[in-house]
C-alpha positions as CSV (number, residue, x, y, z in Angstrom):
1,X,128.9,126.1,98.0
2,X,128.9,125.2,94.3
3,X,126.2,126.3,91.9
4,X,124.3,125.2,88.8
5,X,121.8,127.0,86.6
6,X,118.1,126.1,86.4
7,X,118.7,125.3,82.7
8,X,121.5,122.9,83.3
9,X,120.8,119.2,82.9
10,X,120.6,116.7,85.8
11,X,123.6,114.9,84.2
12,X,125.6,118.1,84.6
13,X,124.6,118.5,88.2
14,X,125.7,114.9,88.9
15,X,129.0,115.5,87.3
16,X,129.6,118.7,89.4
17,X,128.7,116.7,92.6
18,X,131.0,113.9,91.6
19,X,133.9,116.3,90.7
20,X,133.7,118.3,93.9
21,X,132.6,115.5,96.2
22,X,129.5,117.3,97.4
23,X,125.9,116.2,98.0
24,X,124.2,119.6,97.4
25,X,124.3,122.4,94.9
26,X,122.8,125.9,94.9
27,X,120.5,126.6,91.9
28,X,120.7,130.0,90.4
29,X,118.6,131.8,87.7
30,X,119.9,133.7,84.7
31,X,120.5,136.8,86.9
32,X,122.6,134.8,89.4
33,X,119.9,134.8,92.1
34,X,119.6,131.7,94.3
35,X,116.2,130.1,93.5
36,X,116.7,126.7,95.2
37,X,118.8,123.8,96.1
38,X,119.3,120.4,94.4
39,X,120.6,117.4,96.3
40,X,121.3,113.8,95.5
41,X,118.1,113.0,97.4
42,X,116.1,115.2,94.9
43,X,117.7,113.4,91.9
44,X,117.1,110.0,93.4
45,X,113.4,110.8,94.1
46,X,113.0,111.9,90.4
47,X,114.6,108.6,89.2
48,X,112.3,106.5,91.4
49,X,109.2,108.4,90.4
50,X,109.7,107.7,86.7
51,X,108.2,104.3,87.3
52,X,108.3,101.0,85.5
53,X,109.8,100.9,82.0
54,X,106.4,100.4,80.3
55,X,105.1,103.7,81.8
56,X,108.1,105.7,80.8
57,X,107.9,108.5,78.1
58,X,110.5,108.8,75.5
59,X,111.5,112.3,76.6
60,X,111.1,112.8,80.4
61,X,112.2,116.1,81.9
62,X,116.0,116.2,82.3
63,X,116.6,119.7,83.7
64,X,117.5,120.9,87.1
65,X,114.4,123.0,87.6
66,X,112.3,119.9,87.7
67,X,114.1,118.4,90.7
68,X,115.0,121.6,92.6
69,X,113.8,122.3,96.2
70,X,112.6,125.9,95.7
71,X,113.0,128.5,98.4
72,X,115.0,126.3,100.9
73,X,114.6,127.1,104.6
74,X,116.8,129.9,106.0
75,X,118.4,130.2,109.4
76,X,120.4,133.0,111.1
77,X,124.0,132.5,112.2
78,X,122.8,132.4,115.8
79,X,120.6,129.3,115.3
80,X,121.7,126.2,117.2
81,X,122.6,122.8,115.8
82,X,119.3,121.5,117.2
83,X,117.3,124.2,115.5
84,X,119.1,123.4,112.2
85,X,118.1,119.8,112.6
86,X,114.5,120.6,113.5
87,X,114.2,122.8,110.5
88,X,115.4,120.0,108.2
89,X,112.9,117.6,109.7
90,X,110.0,120.0,109.6
91,X,110.6,120.9,105.9
92,X,111.7,117.4,104.9
93,X,115.0,118.6,103.5
94,X,118.7,117.8,104.2
95,X,120.1,121.2,103.7
96,X,119.4,124.7,105.1
97,X,120.8,128.1,104.1
98,X,122.4,130.5,106.6
99,X,121.8,134.1,105.9
100,X,122.3,137.5,107.6
101,X,120.7,140.7,106.3
102,X,119.8,138.9,103.1
103,X,123.4,137.8,102.4
104,X,124.2,134.1,102.1
105,X,126.9,133.0,104.6
106,X,126.8,129.3,103.9
107,X,124.8,126.1,104.1
108,X,124.3,123.5,106.7
109,X,123.9,119.9,105.6
110,X,123.0,116.6,107.1
111,X,126.6,115.6,106.8
112,X,127.8,118.5,108.9
113,X,125.2,117.7,111.6
114,X,126.5,114.1,111.7
115,X,130.0,115.3,112.2
116,X,129.0,117.6,115.1
117,X,127.1,114.7,116.7
118,X,130.1,112.4,116.5
119,X,132.4,115.1,118.1
120,X,130.1,116.6,120.7
121,X,127.4,114.1,121.7
122,X,129.2,111.1,123.1
123,X,127.2,109.2,125.7
124,X,123.9,110.8,124.6
125,X,122.2,107.7,123.3
126,X,122.7,104.1,122.1
127,X,122.3,103.0,118.5
128,X,119.1,101.1,119.5
129,X,117.6,104.3,120.9
130,X,117.9,106.2,117.6
131,X,117.5,103.6,114.7
132,X,114.1,103.7,113.3
133,X,112.2,101.7,112.2
134,X,113.6,98.3,113.0
135,X,113.8,95.8,110.1
136,X,112.4,98.4,107.7
137,X,115.9,99.2,106.4
138,X,116.6,95.7,105.1
139,X,116.0,94.6,101.5
140,X,116.4,91.4,99.6
141,X,119.1,91.2,96.9
142,X,116.4,90.9,94.2
143,X,114.5,94.0,95.3
144,X,114.0,96.5,92.4
145,X,115.5,99.9,92.1
146,X,112.1,101.6,92.4
147,X,111.2,99.5,95.5
148,X,114.5,100.6,97.3
149,X,113.9,104.3,96.4
150,X,110.3,104.1,97.7
151,X,111.3,102.4,100.9
152,X,114.0,105.1,101.5
153,X,111.6,107.9,100.9
154,X,108.6,106.5,102.8
155,X,110.7,105.8,106.0
156,X,113.2,108.7,105.7
157,X,116.1,106.4,105.3
158,X,119.3,107.4,103.6
159,X,120.7,103.9,103.5
160,X,119.4,100.3,103.4
161,X,121.1,97.0,104.1
162,X,121.0,94.3,101.4
163,X,120.8,90.9,103.2
164,X,119.7,87.3,103.0
165,X,118.5,86.2,106.4
166,X,120.9,87.7,109.0
167,X,123.8,88.0,106.7
168,X,124.5,91.5,105.3
169,X,125.6,91.3,101.7
170,X,125.9,95.0,101.0
171,X,124.8,98.5,101.6
172,X,122.8,100.9,99.4
173,X,123.3,104.6,100.3
174,X,121.6,107.7,99.0
175,X,124.9,109.5,98.2
176,X,126.2,106.6,96.1
177,X,123.0,105.3,94.6
178,X,122.4,108.5,92.5
179,X,125.5,107.7,90.4
180,X,124.3,104.1,89.4
181,X,123.9,104.0,85.6
182,X,120.3,102.7,85.6
183,X,119.5,103.6,82.0
184,X,120.5,101.9,78.8
185,X,121.5,103.6,75.6
186,X,117.8,103.8,74.5
187,X,116.7,105.8,77.6
188,X,115.0,102.8,79.4
189,X,116.0,101.0,82.5
190,X,119.0,98.6,82.2
191,X,117.9,95.0,82.5
192,X,119.5,91.8,83.7
193,X,118.6,88.1,83.8
194,X,117.6,86.4,87.1
195,X,117.9,82.6,87.1
196,X,116.3,80.4,89.7
197,X,117.0,76.7,90.0
198,X,114.6,74.3,91.6
199,X,114.0,70.6,92.2
200,X,111.7,68.9,89.7
201,X,110.7,66.4,92.2
202,X,110.9,66.0,96.0
203,X,114.3,65.0,97.1
204,X,115.7,65.2,93.6
205,X,118.5,67.3,92.1
206,X,118.0,71.0,91.3
207,X,117.5,70.8,87.6
208,X,114.5,73.1,86.7
209,X,115.4,76.6,85.7
210,X,113.3,79.7,85.7
211,X,114.6,82.8,83.9
212,X,113.2,86.3,84.3
213,X,114.3,89.5,82.5
214,X,114.0,92.3,85.0
215,X,115.4,95.9,85.6
216,X,118.4,96.1,87.9
217,X,118.0,94.8,91.4
218,X,119.5,95.7,94.7
219,X,122.6,93.4,94.4
220,X,123.5,95.2,91.1
221,X,123.9,98.6,92.7
222,X,124.9,97.8,96.3
223,X,128.4,98.5,97.7
224,X,130.3,96.1,100.0
225,X,128.7,96.0,103.4
226,X,130.7,98.1,106.0
227,X,131.3,96.7,109.5
228,X,128.0,96.1,111.4
229,X,127.6,97.9,114.7
230,X,126.0,96.5,117.9
231,X,122.7,97.9,118.9
232,X,124.2,98.7,122.4
233,X,127.0,100.8,120.9
234,X,127.2,104.5,121.7
235,X,125.6,106.3,118.8
236,X,128.3,108.9,118.5
237,X,131.0,106.2,118.1
238,X,128.8,104.5,115.4
239,X,128.6,107.9,113.6
240,X,132.4,108.2,113.7
241,X,132.6,104.7,112.1
242,X,130.0,105.8,109.5
243,X,132.0,108.9,108.6
244,X,135.3,107.0,108.4
245,X,133.8,104.6,105.9
246,X,132.1,107.5,104.0
247,X,128.7,105.9,104.1
248,X,125.2,107.1,105.1
249,X,124.4,104.2,107.3
250,X,125.6,101.0,109.0
251,X,124.0,97.5,109.5
252,X,122.9,97.0,113.1
253,X,123.1,93.6,114.8
254,X,121.8,92.3,118.2
255,X,123.2,89.0,119.5
256,X,124.4,88.2,116.0
257,X,121.0,88.9,114.4
258,X,120.6,91.6,111.8
259,X,117.9,94.0,113.1
260,X,118.1,97.1,110.8
261,X,120.2,100.0,109.8
262,X,121.5,103.1,111.6
263,X,121.6,106.2,109.4
264,X,122.6,109.9,109.4
265,X,118.9,110.8,109.2
266,X,118.4,109.1,112.6
267,X,121.0,111.4,114.0
268,X,119.3,114.5,112.5
269,X,116.0,113.4,114.1
270,X,117.7,113.0,117.5
271,X,119.2,116.4,117.3
272,X,115.9,117.9,116.3
273,X,114.3,116.6,119.5
274,X,116.6,118.9,121.5
275,X,115.5,122.1,119.7
276,X,114.2,124.7,122.2
277,X,112.0,126.5,119.7
278,X,108.9,124.4,119.1
279,X,107.7,123.4,115.6
280,X,104.7,125.8,115.8
281,X,106.9,128.8,116.4
282,X,109.3,127.9,113.6
283,X,106.3,127.6,111.3
284,X,105.1,131.0,112.3
285,X,108.5,132.5,111.6
286,X,108.5,130.8,108.1
287,X,105.1,132.3,107.4
288,X,106.2,135.8,108.4
289,X,109.4,135.6,106.3
290,X,107.3,134.4,103.3
291,X,104.8,137.3,103.7
292,X,107.6,139.8,103.9
293,X,109.1,138.6,100.6
294,X,105.7,138.7,98.9
């Protein structure tokens, strides 16, 4: 795993992620001790929480320590895939550390769990059984950046479909969205002009124009829509398609009608349901580990 310092900038972390094609970085202090993990999800949340341009301060925090997940959950090498998924869901993270006798052996991420699901869980479920919630993962092309981030966070989505009616126009994914240049050279949100044309009278030509200056909208930072999958498709096959297109989600259709999005987070939740160790016991273990460290 790659590392950054708590004093490094968020821009530096994004460059490291881009250079090494990773979604997570370990955060170390001045002595080289691991103090947390920073992910694209952390950075995206920070961008979204900065709010509308008129509420922004001139010098918002730019350092890694402000977006780091401190003390990320730890598993032993004997933990199952399902336990790793359940730990992610319980702690609301997309990465866990694997340690033995206090020594870091590696990390397990949402992407690794998706790969395992694609390889080992064929026939377990259909896309329609796992996608959640229906229609929530669809946004209009003129939806704001902040709206998209809030939607993804509120409903635990790592991708949303940009669509008009039942026609997918593009896809916005967590792993790509963090690299969108949303700021202008003055530190505010980049803006664009939206132009609507309407009829001045019933049955007449579209001549009236309405122009609005607005921050970037969904169609400005979406990527081309990948192939849609049918709701009756085997979930493992859909994940293979997701991985082959290097995206976090896929549009889902049913009888030609767009009904939502199927994401890697849906896969993690499904794996978590198979964990043999209940949430209560995992919580007790976490409390015991924390008390020992203190």
